[in-house]
N, C-alpha and C positions, 0 to 999 in steps of 0.2 A: 381349415384350410386356406389357404390363398390363391385366388386365381388372378392372374398376371396379364396384361393385354398391352402392349407396346403400343404407344401411342404418337411421340414424337422422339425428334432427336435435335439436336442443338450443336453449336459449334463453339468450343471452350478451346482456344490455342489449337485450332486444327482437328480435333478428335470429337466425335459427336456422343452425346448423352439422352437415355431414353428415359422417360416418364413413363411409369405403370402405374395405372389405376388398380388398386387393391380392395376389391370389395370385401367387407367384413360380414359378420352376422347381423341380424335384424336391420339389415338395409342401411347399413351405416357403410363409410367408404371413405378413403382417402388418397391421395395422389402422394408417389413418391419417387423421387428422382436419383436415378443413378446413372454413372458414367458410361460411356457407350463404346461398346465395341459392337457392332451390326451382326447379324448371323453369317458366321464366314466359317472358312476351313480353319483346321486345327493348326495349320501352320501360319496364317495370317493371323490369328488369335495370339499365336506364342510370339510372333514378333512385334504387335502391338504391345503385349503385356511386359514384353522386354522395354521396348521404348517407353512405355509409361513408367517403370518402374526407374529408368535411369533419369528421366524429367523429375520425376517426385525427389528422387536422392539429392540432385541438384539443388534443385529449390528447398529442400531442408536443410542442406548444407548453409546456402545462403540466409536462410530466416534466422537459423542459429548464430550465424555470426554476425547479422544485423537486424537484432530485436525490436527495433525501434522504426525500422524503415517500412512505412507503409506498404509501399508497393511490393517488397519481398513478402510480404505476410500474405498479401493475397492470390500472389502468385503461389505460394507454397499452398492456398488454401485450394486453387485451380488445380493444381497437379495431384491433390491429395483426393480428391474429388473423383477425378478421372482414374486415377490408380485402384481407387475402389471398386471400379466397375469390374475389375479381374478378380474380386476376392470370392473365395469360394464358401466362405461361412459367415455369419452374421457377426462373430465376434471383432474378424479383421474388419469388417465393412464399416462397422461402430467405432472402432479405435480411428479409423483413417478420417472418419465424418469428424468425431469430437475434435481431431487436430485442427482440422479445417475450420470447423467453428470457433474454437478458441484463438485460432490465428486472426480471422476475421476480427473477432472481437477484440481482439488485442490493437489490432490495427484502428479500429473505429475510435477505441479510445484516445489515439493520437490524432486521429482526423475521421471526425464524425460525417464528413459530408465526402467521403471516397464512395463513389459507386459503386466501382469494381469489390470492395470489401463487403457492401450491401448486398451486393449481386451473389457472390461466393457465399455468404452467408447464409443466404436462402438454398442455394442449391446443396449445400453440406447438411443443411436441415432437413433437406429432404433426403439425401442420400442415408441420415440416421433413422429418418422415417421408417425407411424401407425394412429396419431390425425390430420394428416395435408392431406391436398389435393394437389395441385399443388406446395405449398411451401414445400412439402417433398421434391421433387426431387433433391433439392440441398444436403440436408442430406445423399443422397447416395454416393456422392464423399467423404464425411466425414466421413462415416462409412468404406468405402474402403480403406481409408488412414490409419485409426486406425487399423484395421484388417492387413493391409502389414506391419505396424510397429511393432504389436505383434508378428507376424511371424518373423520378422527379429531380433527380442529380445528373442523368446523362442517359436521357432516353435511346441513344444510339449506341452507346458501348456492346459489344458484342454482337454487332449486326441487328441492332434493337431487340437483344437478349431480354431485358427487362418487361418488354412489352409482349415479347414470344411466351415467357413463361406464364406471366400473367394469364395471357390467353390460354394458354394449354390448361393451366391450373383450373379455371373457371369451365373451358370445354369439357374437362374430365372428371371434374369432381361431382358427386351425386348433389342433385338440388336440396334433398331432404337429408339432415344431419351433417352437411357440409357447406362448402362455399359455390357450390357448380351453379352457374347462372350463364344462359345463352346471350344475353345482352350485353353481358360483361365479356364473354368471349368474344364475341364477335367486334367488340369495340377494340379490344388489345390485339387481336390477330391481324384486325384489317391496319390497325396502327402499325403493327412491325411491318407488314409489306408495305406500307406507305413511306415508312421510313427508311428500309432497307430492300428496296426492290427487286434488286441484283441477287439477293442471297435465296439460293434454291429454298432452303428450310421455311422461311418465311411464306413462299408461295405454296409448298406443298402442304403446310398447316392448313392455309387458309382453304384451298382447293378441298382437302378432306374434310373440313367443316363444312363448306358449302355441299360436299354430296351427301354427308350425312342429313343435312336438312333440306335437301331436294331442292335447291335453288340453280335451276338449270343455267340460267344466263350466266350467274355469277361463275359457276361452275366452270362455263366453256371460256368465259374469260382467263381464270385461272391455269387453264390448260394449255391454253395458247400463249400465254404470258410464260410459261414452264418450257414452252416449247422453242420462243425466242431469246429466252435468256442463255439457252445451253451452250453456245460456242464462245460467249464471253465468259459464262462462269467456269467453264473447264479449262480456262486460260488463267482468270483471277483467283481460282480457288484450285489449285494445284499442289502436287508435290506430297511427301508422305505426312505433311499435317493433317492434308485432306483425306487420303486413302481411304479412312474407314467410314467416313461421313461420306463419299460417293458410293462404296458399297450399299448404304442405307438408301441413300436418296435413289438410286437406281431401282431398287428393288420396290422403294413405296411407290415411285411414279408408276411403275409397271402395274401394279397392283390396282393405283387409283384409276389409270385410264381403263383396265379392263373392267372394273366395277361400276365406271361411269357411263359404259356403252349404251346399257339398257334404259337408263333415265335420259340419257340425252337423243335417242331414238322418236321419243315421244313427246 
């Protein structure tokens, strides 16, 4: 049986994506990335599903009509990744992920230096991994390589998305039998916050890591930073594109502050 734990969200054209750690038997584990509706009411979820489907359909039409357009390819991969969040079964999720993977690989055959294509290749590989058992373990290495390449090509893309994904990959993955590493997680989570300090997700990820590692001074620093960035962030990341992300960010920050109280008192 799978046990899944929500661990992060990220911004892809305004919506969020959760990464889940799926422990397997014999101490193995892997990270799988899914598209992201935060836990919300059925009315919100239905509205987000409808929007994701409309964006996916439009991106698909463009990609079909412009098969050699690299931007059309990775935008289709992004839309498919997000649409897959609302899948109700593994077959649908896998089919969407495979379309995204194929689109990114097609884009890379035309432009091997497209950071977005490498980035969404990694994200859709994660989406596909969610539908696998032990066969998903090999996908983790492919995800890691895709994000590393994206970071080399454009570390600023998606508000420091490549470093954010790498940091969370190393943070959540088991050390034994997978790619988990606290030093690597620290390096990439801190780099994401350095590159895009105004993006709430980067600060939240780093604060959650500092809490887990019981690093009080650094945790307090990030909590203060989160509070200071709120007014500007509410303006800069506003509208329908960011609605689901804010639901998740508010929920996580509330939980983070509650869980930090005991540690910061001592």
